[in-house]
N, C-alpha and C positions, 0 to 999 in steps of 0.2 A: 504494500500500500504506500503510495507516494505521499510524502508530507507536503502540505500546502503552507507556504510561509504567510503568516498574517501580517499585513502592513499596519503600521500604527496610524492613528488618526492624524491628518495633516493639521498642524498648528502654525507653522512658520514656513514661508516660501522665500527662497533666495533668488533674486534676479541678478544676473551678471551680464551687463551690456554697457558698452561705452557711449551709447546714445541715450541721454536723459529723456528724450521724447518717447523712445521705445519703452523705457522703464516706466514712465508715467502711464502710458497706454496699457501695458501689461498689468501694472498694479491695479489700475481702475477695473480692468476686466476680472482679475482675480477677486477683488473685493465685491464685485457683483455676485460672484458665485457664493461667497461666504464672507460677510463683513468681519467676522471674528478672526480671520486669518491675519497673522502678523506678516507683513511683506517687508523684506529688507532688500534694498537695491545697492549694488556695488558697481562702480564705473570702470573698474579694471579687474582682470583676472587675479593679479597679485593681491589686491585688496580682499577679494573673495577668499583666496587661499589663506591669507592671514586671519580673516574672520573665522573661517572654519577650524583653524587650529586652536581657537579659544574654547571650544566646547568639550566639556567632560560630562555633561548631563544630556542623555539621549532625549529627554523631554523637550529640551530647548533647541536641539539641532534643527536646521532647516531640512525640509523634505516636502516637496521636491526642490531641485535647483534648475532654473531655466538659464541656460548658458548660450550666449551668442558665440558663433563660430568665428566670425571676422571682427577682431578687435585690434586696435593699435597696440604696440609694444608686446603683448602676450595674447596669442589667439586662444580660442576655446580648445583647440587641439593641444596647445602648450599647457593649458590649465589641466587637461586630463592626464598628460604625462606626469606632472607634479602630483596630482591627486592620486595617481597610482601608487605613490610612496606612502600614502596614509595607511593606517592600520586597517586590515581587512574587515574588522568588526565595524568600523565607521563606514567604510565604503559599501558594505553590504546593507546598511540601513538606509542609505540615501539614494533616491532615484534622480538621475541627471537627464534632462531633456534638452537637446541641442536645438538652437534656433538660428535662422539666418534670414536676412531680407535680400540676399544676393540673388541675382538672376543667373548666376553661373551654374550650369547643370552639374558640375563636379560636386557641388555642395548639396 
């Protein structure tokens, strides 16, 4: 019998996008779904990684993370490369959803 992993209830959402307008739009749409969600927006992948390193309480960790692919300085792919070094227990608890507004079919 296969074990089904139970996801914890969403309380905090992390937006990682270098465009403040996109963060504003996404936060507004998320709040429409559930006004009690805490939405945290970071404008760089580095800020987001530093933010994620501060959590030792699973109840306060963001889940999900909406991650822009194309950002200046550090891309979403670069973020994932560094995030891969996080403890597996942390990575296993958080869902990452990658976003892009690029018209490039490669993304």
